[in-house]
C-alpha positions as CSV (number, residue, x, y, z in Angstrom):
1,M,-23.0,51.4,-54.4
2,K,-20.6,50.5,-52.0
3,R,-18.9,47.8,-50.7
4,G,-21.2,46.0,-47.9
5,E,-24.5,47.8,-49.5
6,I,-27.8,46.6,-50.8
7,I,-31.0,48.7,-52.3
8,A,-33.4,46.6,-51.6
9,E,-35.6,47.9,-54.4
10,A,-35.8,44.9,-57.0
11,L,-36.9,41.6,-55.8
12,W,-37.6,38.1,-57.5
13,A,-38.5,34.8,-56.5
14,T,-39.3,31.2,-58.5
15,V,-42.5,29.1,-57.3
16,P,-41.6,26.3,-55.9
17,D,-43.9,22.7,-55.9
18,A,-45.8,23.8,-53.3
19,L,-47.6,27.0,-54.7
20,T,-48.4,25.7,-57.9
21,G,-51.7,26.3,-59.1
22,L,-52.5,29.2,-56.4
23,R,-53.6,32.4,-57.5
24,L,-51.0,35.0,-58.7
25,D,-51.7,37.4,-55.8
26,A,-51.5,34.4,-52.9
27,A,-48.5,32.7,-54.4
28,A,-46.7,36.7,-54.3
29,A,-48.2,37.0,-50.5
30,Q,-45.6,34.1,-49.9
31,L,-42.9,34.4,-51.8
32,F,-42.7,38.1,-50.6
33,P,-44.0,38.2,-47.2
34,E,-42.6,41.7,-46.4
35,H,-45.7,43.2,-48.4
36,S,-49.2,43.2,-47.8
37,R,-51.1,41.0,-50.1
38,S,-53.4,44.2,-50.3
39,R,-50.5,46.0,-51.8
40,L,-49.1,43.4,-54.0
41,K,-52.6,43.1,-55.6
42,E,-52.0,47.2,-56.2
43,W,-48.7,46.2,-57.7
44,I,-50.1,43.2,-59.9
45,V,-52.3,45.9,-61.6
46,S,-50.0,48.4,-62.3
47,G,-47.3,46.1,-63.8
48,A,-45.0,46.8,-60.8
49,L,-45.0,42.9,-60.0
50,T,-44.5,40.7,-63.0
51,H,-45.3,37.0,-64.1
52,N,-42.4,35.5,-66.1
53,G,-41.8,38.9,-67.4
54,Q,-45.3,39.5,-68.5
55,R,-47.5,42.7,-67.2
56,V,-50.6,40.6,-65.7
57,A,-53.8,42.8,-64.7
58,R,-55.8,39.2,-63.4
59,V,-54.5,38.7,-60.0
60,R,-56.4,35.5,-60.1
61,D,-53.8,34.0,-62.8
62,P,-52.8,30.5,-61.6
63,V,-48.8,30.3,-61.1
64,R,-46.9,26.7,-61.7
65,T,-43.6,25.5,-60.7
66,D,-40.4,27.4,-61.9
67,D,-42.6,30.3,-62.8
68,V,-40.6,33.8,-62.1
69,L,-42.3,36.7,-60.0
70,S,-40.3,39.6,-60.6
71,L,-41.1,42.6,-58.0
72,T,-39.9,46.5,-58.7
73,V,-41.2,47.8,-55.3
74,P,-42.3,51.6,-56.0
75,D,-40.5,54.3,-54.4
76,S,-42.9,55.7,-52.0
77,A,-42.6,51.7,-50.7
78,R,-38.9,51.3,-50.8
79,P,-37.3,51.0,-47.8
80,R,-34.0,52.9,-47.1
81,T,-30.6,51.8,-48.7
82,L,-29.3,49.0,-46.0
83,R,-25.7,49.5,-44.5
84,A,-23.3,47.2,-43.1
85,Q,-23.0,47.3,-39.4
86,A,-20.4,45.6,-37.3
87,L,-23.0,44.2,-34.5
88,P,-22.3,41.6,-32.6
89,L,-23.5,38.0,-34.1
90,E,-23.3,34.6,-33.0
91,V,-22.6,32.4,-36.1
92,I,-23.1,28.5,-35.2
93,Y,-22.2,27.5,-38.3
94,Q,-21.2,28.8,-41.9
95,D,-20.1,27.3,-45.1
96,R,-20.0,29.1,-48.3
97,A,-23.7,28.4,-49.0
98,I,-25.6,28.9,-45.6
99,A,-25.1,30.4,-41.9
100,V,-27.1,29.5,-38.8
101,I,-27.4,32.1,-36.7
102,N,-28.3,32.1,-32.7
103,K,-30.3,35.7,-32.3
104,P,-30.1,37.2,-28.9
105,A,-33.3,38.9,-27.6
106,G,-33.9,42.6,-29.0
107,L,-32.3,42.2,-32.3
108,T,-34.8,43.4,-35.1
109,V,-34.1,41.2,-37.8
110,H,-34.3,43.7,-41.1
111,P,-35.2,47.6,-41.0
112,G,-38.7,48.9,-41.0
113,A,-40.8,51.6,-39.2
114,G,-38.9,53.2,-36.4
115,T,-35.9,50.7,-37.2
116,P,-33.8,52.3,-39.9
117,D,-30.4,50.1,-38.9
118,G,-28.8,48.1,-35.8
119,T,-30.6,45.3,-37.5
120,L,-29.6,41.4,-38.2
121,Q,-29.0,42.5,-42.1
122,N,-27.2,45.3,-41.2
123,A,-24.9,42.7,-39.0
124,L,-25.1,40.4,-42.2
125,L,-23.9,42.7,-44.7
126,H,-20.5,43.2,-42.3
127,R,-20.2,40.0,-41.5
128,F,-20.6,38.2,-45.1
129,P,-20.8,40.9,-47.6
130,Q,-21.5,38.8,-50.4
131,V,-25.2,38.7,-49.1
132,A,-25.4,42.2,-50.8
133,Q,-26.1,40.1,-54.0
134,V,-28.3,38.0,-52.6
135,P,-32.4,38.6,-52.5
136,R,-33.3,40.2,-48.8
137,A,-29.7,40.0,-47.9
138,G,-29.6,36.2,-47.3
139,L,-32.6,36.2,-45.4
140,V,-34.8,33.3,-45.6
141,H,-37.3,33.5,-42.6
142,R,-37.4,35.5,-39.6
143,L,-37.8,36.0,-36.0
144,D,-39.6,38.6,-33.9
145,K,-37.5,41.1,-32.5
146,D,-37.5,39.6,-28.9
147,T,-37.9,36.1,-29.7
148,T,-34.5,34.6,-29.2
149,G,-32.6,31.6,-31.3
150,L,-31.9,29.7,-34.5
151,L,-32.2,31.4,-38.2
152,V,-30.8,30.3,-41.2
153,V,-29.2,32.7,-43.8
154,A,-28.5,32.1,-47.1
155,L,-24.9,33.4,-48.6
156,C,-25.6,32.7,-51.9
157,T,-28.4,32.9,-54.4
158,A,-28.4,29.6,-55.5
159,A,-28.8,28.7,-51.7
160,H,-31.8,31.5,-51.2
161,T,-33.8,30.0,-53.8
162,R,-33.4,26.2,-52.8
163,L,-34.2,27.2,-48.9
164,T,-37.0,30.0,-50.0
165,A,-38.3,26.5,-51.9
166,M,-37.8,24.3,-48.9
167,M,-39.4,26.9,-46.6
168,M,-42.7,26.5,-48.7
169,A,-42.7,23.2,-48.7
170,R,-42.3,22.6,-45.1
171,E,-39.0,20.8,-45.7
172,V,-37.5,22.5,-42.7
173,G,-37.8,21.8,-39.1
174,R,-38.4,24.2,-36.5
175,E,-38.8,23.5,-32.8
176,Y,-39.3,26.1,-30.1
177,D,-39.5,26.5,-26.3
178,A,-42.6,28.4,-24.9
179,L,-43.2,29.1,-21.3
180,V,-47.1,29.7,-21.2
181,V,-49.5,31.2,-18.6
182,G,-51.8,28.5,-17.2
183,I,-51.5,24.6,-17.6
184,L,-52.4,22.7,-20.5
185,P,-53.2,19.0,-19.6
186,A,-51.8,18.1,-22.7
187,G,-50.7,18.4,-26.5
188,G,-52.3,19.4,-29.2
189,T,-52.8,21.1,-32.8
190,V,-53.9,24.5,-33.4
191,D,-55.0,24.7,-37.3
192,A,-56.5,28.2,-37.6
193,A,-55.8,30.8,-40.5
194,I,-54.1,34.0,-39.3
195,G,-54.3,37.4,-40.5
196,R,-53.7,41.1,-39.7
197,S,-56.4,42.2,-36.8
198,P,-58.9,44.7,-37.6
199,H,-59.0,46.3,-34.0
200,A,-54.9,47.1,-34.4
201,R,-52.9,47.3,-37.7
202,T,-49.8,46.0,-35.7
203,K,-50.8,42.9,-34.6
204,M,-52.2,39.7,-35.9
205,A,-55.4,37.7,-35.2
206,V,-57.0,34.3,-35.8
207,M,-59.7,35.0,-38.5
208,D,-63.3,34.1,-37.6
209,V,-63.8,33.5,-41.5
210,P,-60.6,31.6,-42.4
211,E,-60.8,33.0,-45.9
212,R,-59.7,36.4,-44.7
213,G,-56.8,34.8,-43.2
214,R,-53.8,32.6,-44.6
215,R,-53.5,28.8,-43.1
216,A,-51.5,28.5,-40.2
217,V,-50.9,25.1,-38.3
218,T,-49.1,25.0,-35.0
219,H,-48.3,21.4,-33.1
220,Y,-47.2,21.8,-29.7
221,R,-46.8,19.4,-26.8
222,V,-46.0,19.6,-23.1
223,A,-42.5,19.7,-21.9
224,E,-43.0,20.9,-18.1
225,K,-45.9,21.9,-16.0
226,F,-45.7,24.3,-13.0
227,V,-48.1,25.3,-10.4
228,Q,-49.5,28.1,-12.6
229,H,-47.6,27.9,-15.8
230,T,-46.6,25.3,-18.5
231,R,-43.4,25.0,-20.5
232,L,-44.3,23.5,-24.2
233,T,-42.2,22.4,-27.1
234,V,-43.8,24.1,-30.1
235,Q,-43.2,22.9,-33.9
236,L,-44.3,25.1,-37.2
237,E,-46.2,23.7,-40.0
238,T,-46.6,27.1,-41.7
239,G,-44.7,30.3,-40.7
240,R,-47.1,33.2,-40.4
241,T,-46.2,36.6,-38.3
242,H,-46.6,36.1,-34.8
243,Q,-48.0,32.3,-35.6
244,I,-46.8,30.8,-32.2
245,R,-47.8,33.9,-30.3
246,V,-51.4,34.3,-31.9
247,H,-52.5,30.7,-31.3
248,L,-51.4,29.9,-28.0
249,A,-53.1,33.1,-26.9
250,H,-56.1,31.9,-29.0
251,L,-56.0,29.0,-26.6
252,R,-56.1,31.3,-23.5
253,H,-52.9,30.4,-22.7
254,P,-50.6,33.4,-23.7
255,I,-46.4,32.8,-23.9
256,V,-45.7,34.6,-20.6
257,G,-43.9,38.5,-21.1
258,D,-46.0,38.5,-24.4
259,P,-46.5,42.5,-24.7
260,A,-49.0,42.1,-27.3
261,Y,-51.0,39.1,-26.7
262,G,-51.6,39.0,-23.0
263,G,-48.7,37.2,-21.4
264,R,-48.2,40.3,-19.1
265,A,-51.4,39.6,-17.4
266,Q,-50.0,36.9,-15.3
267,R,-52.3,34.9,-13.1
268,S,-50.0,34.5,-10.5
269,G,-52.4,34.8,-7.1
270,G,-51.0,32.3,-4.7
271,L,-47.4,32.7,-6.1
272,P,-44.8,33.5,-3.6
273,P,-44.5,37.6,-4.2
274,A,-40.7,37.2,-5.2
275,L,-41.6,34.9,-8.0
276,R,-44.6,36.8,-8.7
277,E,-42.1,39.8,-9.2
278,Q,-39.9,37.6,-11.2
279,L,-42.5,36.8,-13.9
280,A,-43.9,40.4,-14.0
281,A,-40.4,41.4,-14.6
282,F,-40.0,39.3,-17.4
283,P,-39.0,41.7,-20.4
284,R,-40.0,40.0,-23.5
285,Q,-42.3,37.0,-24.8
286,A,-40.7,33.4,-23.5
287,L,-40.0,32.1,-26.7
288,H,-37.0,30.5,-28.3
289,A,-36.1,28.7,-31.5
290,R,-34.5,25.6,-30.2
291,E,-34.0,23.5,-33.1
292,L,-33.0,24.1,-36.7
293,A,-33.1,21.0,-39.3
294,F,-33.2,20.8,-43.0
295,E,-30.9,19.3,-46.1
296,H,-28.6,21.6,-46.7
297,P,-29.5,23.6,-50.2
298,L,-26.5,22.6,-52.3
299,T,-25.0,19.0,-50.9
300,R,-28.4,17.6,-49.4
301,K,-26.5,16.4,-46.7
302,A,-28.9,16.4,-43.5
303,L,-28.3,18.9,-40.9
304,R,-29.5,19.9,-37.3
305,W,-28.4,22.3,-34.9
306,S,-29.7,23.1,-31.0
307,A,-29.2,26.7,-29.0
308,P,-29.6,26.4,-25.4
309,L,-32.0,28.6,-23.9
310,P,-31.1,32.2,-23.0
311,E,-29.8,32.9,-19.4
312,D,-33.1,34.9,-18.5
313,F,-35.1,32.1,-19.8
314,E,-33.4,29.4,-18.0
315,A,-33.6,31.3,-14.6
316,L,-37.0,31.8,-15.2
317,L,-37.6,28.1,-15.4
318,R,-35.4,27.3,-12.4
319,A,-37.5,29.6,-10.1
320,L,-40.7,27.8,-11.1
321,R,-39.3,24.1,-10.8
322,A,-38.1,25.5,-7.4
323,H,-41.4,26.7,-6.5
324,A,-43.2,23.4,-7.7
325,K,-40.8,21.2,-6.0
326,S,-41.6,23.3,-2.6
327,R,-45.3,22.5,-2.6
């Protein structure tokens, strides 16, 4: 294997306190979120996923704190070898254990179907070659391709283990800016399980039967009101795929520009033509991971970062403010 390459075939994770008592398959789904729960169940039964080094055929067996789950991904499901690529990367903080990245729109976090390279993981392997020795090349959480903002990366295995546990225990503060369609009178909380949509496998959805999904909790408050739109400050209590986008669409206030969850359908009657065009032309979901806060995984020092809104998002807000003031 060349320097700066990683073959993502063998994964392992230590069970944090927050997951103790869960079924083996449920814990595995949280510790290996890049794989579906149904696939993980198959791998438990086949022996590809072991519990404390032992093959376990029963997915219902409980896990305990500090148990070790080891997953050898079968060849048929194994991703391609990752290679280092010299891609633009805005690093706003780094030390020997972690780095904080301000991710731009359009950058996919890790390779997948249709995106074999050109991802954040490829860029990390070039900028920080040591992450080739860290699970998931240092990734602890992720942002959607067209969501901008802050993301923490572990540069050593000890930091990755600790940060993963902190994520599971909800000890990492994440705050987002979101621009949504319609007017919300006040803030609130969405507590609604999310699972794979039965109608479109590339999308997630709120589950009518909670047991069919995973619990997801999103807190939001109104930051700014416009004529037909609202800017929200959103905090994640859990971190499910597309969580903010799904929950806000569930409230019938999808994020502006969201191609998957209804944000393209603008309620723009009565707005000036130029503003309607600007809204319709916004190329992505108007969602930005603005703040990140947690204790350093090794030193336990309290840390907090903030990233300004990208210019396209800020320009849209300026246009909405100008229209609101003109009325």
